[in-house]
OpenMM code with the backbone's topology and positions (N, CA, C; nanometers):
from openmm import Vec3, app, unit

residues = "MET PRO ASP GLU LEU THR PRO ALA LEU LEU HIS ARG LEU ASN GLN ASN ILE MET ALA ILE GLY CYS PRO VAL GLU GLU ILE GLY MET TRP MET ASP GLN ARG GLY SER THR ASP VAL ALA THR ARG ILE GLU ASP HIS LEU ALA VAL LEU SER GLY ASN ALA ASP PHE ILE ALA GLU THR ILE VAL GLU LEU ILE ALA LYS CYS GLU PRO TYR GLU GLU ILE ASP PRO GLU ASP".split()
positions = [
    Vec3(-0.7332, 1.0990, -1.7745),
    Vec3(-0.7500, 0.9782, -1.7201),
    Vec3(-0.5606, 0.9247, -1.7521),
    Vec3(-0.5090, 0.8602, -1.6274),
    Vec3(-0.3676, 0.8325, -1.6311),
    Vec3(-0.3269, 0.7396, -1.7278),
    Vec3(-0.2096, 0.7743, -1.7419),
    Vec3(-0.1392, 0.6770, -1.8203),
    Vec3(-0.1291, 0.5498, -1.7995),
    Vec3(-0.0591, 0.4689, -1.8323),
    Vec3(-0.0779, 0.2993, -1.7982),
    Vec3(0.0510, 0.3326, -1.6962),
    Vec3(0.1307, 0.4020, -1.6786),
    Vec3(0.2682, 0.3771, -1.6076),
    Vec3(0.2213, 0.4010, -1.4721),
    Vec3(0.1513, 0.4793, -1.4262),
    Vec3(0.1047, 0.5673, -1.2946),
    Vec3(0.0451, 0.4434, -1.2177),
    Vec3(-0.0490, 0.3471, -1.2399),
    Vec3(-0.1268, 0.2720, -1.1814),
    Vec3(-0.0079, 0.1659, -1.1185),
    Vec3(0.1212, 0.1441, -1.2330),
    Vec3(0.2077, 0.0340, -1.1688),
    Vec3(0.2958, 0.0945, -1.1083),
    Vec3(0.3361, 0.2384, -1.1324),
    Vec3(0.4218, 0.2938, -1.0072),
    Vec3(0.3765, 0.3100, -0.8895),
    Vec3(0.2410, 0.3426, -0.8968),
    Vec3(0.1610, 0.3378, -0.7417),
    Vec3(0.1749, 0.2304, -0.6611),
    Vec3(0.1364, 0.1118, -0.7729),
    Vec3(0.1417, -0.0245, -0.6736),
    Vec3(0.3173, -0.0634, -0.6507),
    Vec3(0.3823, -0.0233, -0.7086),
    Vec3(0.5319, -0.0570, -0.6745),
    Vec3(0.5714, 0.0249, -0.5304),
    Vec3(0.5540, 0.1537, -0.5434),
    Vec3(0.5555, 0.2330, -0.4094),
    Vec3(0.4468, 0.1843, -0.3043),
    Vec3(0.3422, 0.1261, -0.3144),
    Vec3(0.2667, 0.0927, -0.2104),
    Vec3(0.3647, -0.0269, -0.1430),
    Vec3(0.3888, -0.1391, -0.2431),
    Vec3(0.4785, -0.2436, -0.1814),
    Vec3(0.5626, -0.1838, -0.1386),
    Vec3(0.6867, -0.0987, -0.1265),
    Vec3(0.7765, -0.0536, -0.1101),
    Vec3(0.7403, -0.0062, 0.0686),
    Vec3(0.6114, 0.0704, 0.0287),
    Vec3(0.5872, 0.1085, 0.1799),
    Vec3(0.5384, 0.0213, 0.2847),
    Vec3(0.4863, -0.0752, 0.2554),
    Vec3(0.4420, -0.2162, 0.3028),
    Vec3(0.5662, -0.3275, 0.3329),
    Vec3(0.6727, -0.2853, 0.2492),
    Vec3(0.7992, -0.3910, 0.2924),
    Vec3(0.8689, -0.3233, 0.3657),
    Vec3(0.8805, -0.1953, 0.3923),
    Vec3(0.9667, -0.1319, 0.4867),
    Vec3(0.8499, -0.1180, 0.6336),
    Vec3(0.7354, -0.1107, 0.6318),
    Vec3(0.6793, -0.1172, 0.7597),
    Vec3(0.7022, -0.2618, 0.8611),
    Vec3(0.6775, -0.3611, 0.7539),
    Vec3(0.7021, -0.5058, 0.8224),
    Vec3(0.8335, -0.5137, 0.9080),
    Vec3(0.9528, -0.4479, 0.8719),
    Vec3(1.0678, -0.4620, 0.9648),
    Vec3(1.0620, -0.3520, 1.0448),
    Vec3(1.0243, -0.2329, 1.0270),
    Vec3(0.9911, -0.1181, 1.1566),
    Vec3(0.9342, -0.2098, 1.2208),
    Vec3(0.7907, -0.2636, 1.2293),
    Vec3(0.6929, -0.3586, 1.3286),
    Vec3(0.8021, -0.4285, 1.4130),
    Vec3(0.8720, -0.5056, 1.3436),
    Vec3(0.9810, -0.6268, 1.4124),
    Vec3(1.0643, -0.5441, 1.5085),
    Vec3(1.1098, -0.4123, 1.4775),
    Vec3(1.2077, -0.3548, 1.5413),
    Vec3(1.1621, -0.2781, 1.6829),
    Vec3(1.0289, -0.2389, 1.6193),
    Vec3(0.8916, -0.1858, 1.7786),
    Vec3(0.8916, -0.2835, 1.8559),
    Vec3(0.8528, -0.3917, 1.8298),
    Vec3(0.8377, -0.5028, 1.9112),
    Vec3(0.9702, -0.5332, 2.0064),
    Vec3(1.0982, -0.5356, 1.9220),
    Vec3(1.2101, -0.5860, 1.9584),
    Vec3(1.2641, -0.4495, 2.0604),
    Vec3(1.2187, -0.3682, 2.0399),
    Vec3(1.2360, -0.2687, 2.1520),
    Vec3(1.1038, -0.2480, 2.2789),
    Vec3(1.0094, -0.3224, 2.2176),
    Vec3(0.9302, -0.3169, 2.3526),
    Vec3(0.9707, -0.3931, 2.4465),
    Vec3(1.0327, -0.5497, 2.3803),
    Vec3(1.0514, -0.6142, 2.4883),
    Vec3(1.1920, -0.5992, 2.5534),
    Vec3(1.2533, -0.4830, 2.5107),
    Vec3(1.3862, -0.4502, 2.5860),
    Vec3(1.3404, -0.3125, 2.6891),
    Vec3(1.2067, -0.2899, 2.7168),
    Vec3(1.1574, -0.1947, 2.7959),
    Vec3(1.1634, -0.0391, 2.7283),
    Vec3(1.1891, -0.0632, 2.6027),
    Vec3(1.1837, 0.0956, 2.5318),
    Vec3(1.0391, 0.1214, 2.5131),
    Vec3(0.9300, 0.1075, 2.6031),
    Vec3(0.8033, 0.1133, 2.5631),
    Vec3(0.7761, 0.2439, 2.4917),
    Vec3(0.8107, 0.3458, 2.5339),
    Vec3(0.7504, 0.4824, 2.4672),
    Vec3(0.8316, 0.5005, 2.3155),
    Vec3(0.9392, 0.4429, 2.3089),
    Vec3(0.9662, 0.4302, 2.1243),
    Vec3(0.8874, 0.3536, 2.0662),
    Vec3(0.8600, 0.2117, 2.1106),
    Vec3(0.7634, 0.1284, 2.0395),
    Vec3(0.6183, 0.1863, 2.0572),
    Vec3(0.5697, 0.2633, 2.1437),
    Vec3(0.4215, 0.2803, 2.1173),
    Vec3(0.4553, 0.4121, 2.0081),
    Vec3(0.5388, 0.4775, 2.0023),
    Vec3(0.5515, 0.5903, 1.8541),
    Vec3(0.5616, 0.4982, 1.7425),
    Vec3(0.6210, 0.4126, 1.7398),
    Vec3(0.6415, 0.2945, 1.6286),
    Vec3(0.5095, 0.2489, 1.5874),
    Vec3(0.4354, 0.2077, 1.6884),
    Vec3(0.2788, 0.1595, 1.6460),
    Vec3(0.1982, 0.2614, 1.6150),
    Vec3(0.1872, 0.3631, 1.6490),
    Vec3(0.1379, 0.4633, 1.5938),
    Vec3(0.1376, 0.5134, 1.4734),
    Vec3(0.2671, 0.4923, 1.4293),
    Vec3(0.2990, 0.5419, 1.2792),
    Vec3(0.2376, 0.4015, 1.1892),
    Vec3(0.2960, 0.3064, 1.2631),
    Vec3(0.2339, 0.2006, 1.1536),
    Vec3(0.0756, 0.1725, 1.1367),
    Vec3(0.0223, 0.2559, 1.2497),
    Vec3(-0.1539, 0.2464, 1.2354),
    Vec3(-0.1781, 0.3288, 1.1129),
    Vec3(-0.0884, 0.4289, 1.1103),
    Vec3(-0.1063, 0.5252, 0.9788),
    Vec3(-0.1241, 0.4584, 0.8532),
    Vec3(-0.0169, 0.3966, 0.8778),
    Vec3(0.0307, 0.2666, 0.7304),
    Vec3(-0.0981, 0.1946, 0.7188),
    Vec3(-0.1303, 0.1167, 0.8125),
    Vec3(-0.2339, 0.0128, 0.7936),
    Vec3(-0.3542, 0.0783, 0.7936),
    Vec3(-0.3565, 0.1772, 0.8354),
    Vec3(-0.4950, 0.2767, 0.8021),
    Vec3(-0.5300, 0.2918, 0.6365),
    Vec3(-0.4160, 0.3591, 0.5673),
    Vec3(-0.4189, 0.4051, 0.4612),
    Vec3(-0.4098, 0.2558, 0.3655),
    Vec3(-0.3714, 0.1669, 0.3814),
    Vec3(-0.3540, 0.0717, 0.3224),
    Vec3(-0.4803, 0.0296, 0.2027),
    Vec3(-0.5882, -0.0190, 0.2724),
    Vec3(-0.7207, -0.0398, 0.2497),
    Vec3(-0.7198, 0.0415, 0.0685),
    Vec3(-0.7633, 0.1836, 0.1241),
    Vec3(-0.7538, 0.2729, 0.0365),
    Vec3(-0.6752, 0.3446, -0.0424),
    Vec3(-0.5608, 0.2772, -0.0265),
    Vec3(-0.4615, 0.3087, -0.1377),
    Vec3(-0.4380, 0.1644, -0.2548),
    Vec3(-0.4717, 0.0771, -0.1638),
    Vec3(-0.5046, -0.0736, -0.2628),
    Vec3(-0.6395, -0.0594, -0.3388),
    Vec3(-0.7157, 0.0100, -0.3024),
    Vec3(-0.8383, -0.0123, -0.3841),
    Vec3(-0.8691, 0.1108, -0.4979),
    Vec3(-0.7646, 0.2265, -0.4632),
    Vec3(-0.7427, 0.3056, -0.5517),
    Vec3(-0.6813, 0.2586, -0.6621),
    Vec3(-0.5686, 0.1885, -0.6579),
    Vec3(-0.4575, 0.1574, -0.7364),
    Vec3(-0.5698, 0.0327, -0.8144),
    Vec3(-0.6629, -0.0601, -0.7582),
    Vec3(-0.7257, -0.1117, -0.8355),
    Vec3(-0.8504, -0.0162, -0.9589),
    Vec3(-0.8620, 0.0522, -0.9147),
    Vec3(-0.9674, 0.1320, -0.9969),
    Vec3(-0.8604, 0.2044, -1.0885),
    Vec3(-0.7626, 0.2596, -1.0542),
    Vec3(-0.6943, 0.3168, -1.1772),
    Vec3(-0.6277, 0.2135, -1.2844),
    Vec3(-0.6086, 0.1091, -1.2515),
    Vec3(-0.5651, -0.0106, -1.3044),
    Vec3(-0.6728, -0.0289, -1.4069),
    Vec3(-0.8011, -0.0105, -1.3785),
    Vec3(-0.9496, -0.0838, -1.4398),
    Vec3(-0.9340, 0.0190, -1.5322),
    Vec3(-0.9231, 0.1821, -1.5109),
    Vec3(-0.9824, 0.2821, -1.6134),
    Vec3(-0.8644, 0.2521, -1.6835),
    Vec3(-0.7249, 0.2338, -1.7012),
    Vec3(-0.6433, 0.2324, -1.8025),
    Vec3(-0.6621, 0.0780, -1.8892),
    Vec3(-0.7075, -0.0170, -1.8543),
    Vec3(-0.7595, -0.1059, -1.9387),
    Vec3(-0.8330, -0.0770, -2.0671),
    Vec3(-0.7669, -0.1281, -2.1441),
    Vec3(-0.8474, -0.0732, -2.2850),
    Vec3(-0.9861, -0.1434, -2.2789),
    Vec3(-1.0722, -0.0961, -2.3481),
    Vec3(-1.2197, -0.1299, -2.3525),
    Vec3(-1.2548, -0.1696, -2.4795),
    Vec3(-1.2740, -0.3417, -2.4825),
    Vec3(-1.2764, -0.4068, -2.5935),
    Vec3(-1.4353, -0.4109, -2.6361),
    Vec3(-1.4843, -0.3308, -2.7716),
    Vec3(-1.5640, -0.3404, -2.8221),
    Vec3(-1.6221, -0.4951, -2.8695),
    Vec3(-1.7889, -0.5589, -2.8539),
    Vec3(-1.7929, -0.6794, -2.9076),
    Vec3(-1.8385, -0.6484, -3.0248),
    Vec3(-1.7938, -0.7312, -3.1105),
    Vec3(-1.8435, -0.7068, -3.2752),
    Vec3(-1.9879, -0.8080, -3.2733),
    Vec3(-2.0760, -0.7781, -3.2936),
    Vec3(-2.2046, -0.8406, -3.2834),
    Vec3(-2.2088, -0.9103, -3.3545),
    Vec3(-2.1292, -0.9356, -3.5168),
    Vec3(-2.1508, -1.0386, -3.5640),
    Vec3(-2.0535, -1.1846, -3.5552),
    Vec3(-1.9984, -1.1701, -3.4348),
    Vec3(-1.9042, -1.2619, -3.3842),
    Vec3(-1.9888, -1.3871, -3.3376),
] * unit.nanometer
topology = app.Topology()
chain = topology.addChain("A")
for resn in residues:
    res = topology.addResidue(resn, chain)
    for name in ("N", "CA", "C"):
        topology.addAtom(name, app.Element.getBySymbol(name[0]), res)
């Protein structure tokens, strides 16, 4: 089982990836508007990879966090 820092680290890395993806998308749109459609298309292709992996990454991080949370036993006398 991963230590508690692993899911936090992966979450932050995923946030950074998504934060980089947003301005890259804007640059691609800007380039497309100025006639560089081939470059804009390549940017869109790479952003599609980011988008396609985003759900899996988010779900996996949630699972890792759930595995790292300590299990609390319920005292039957409470």
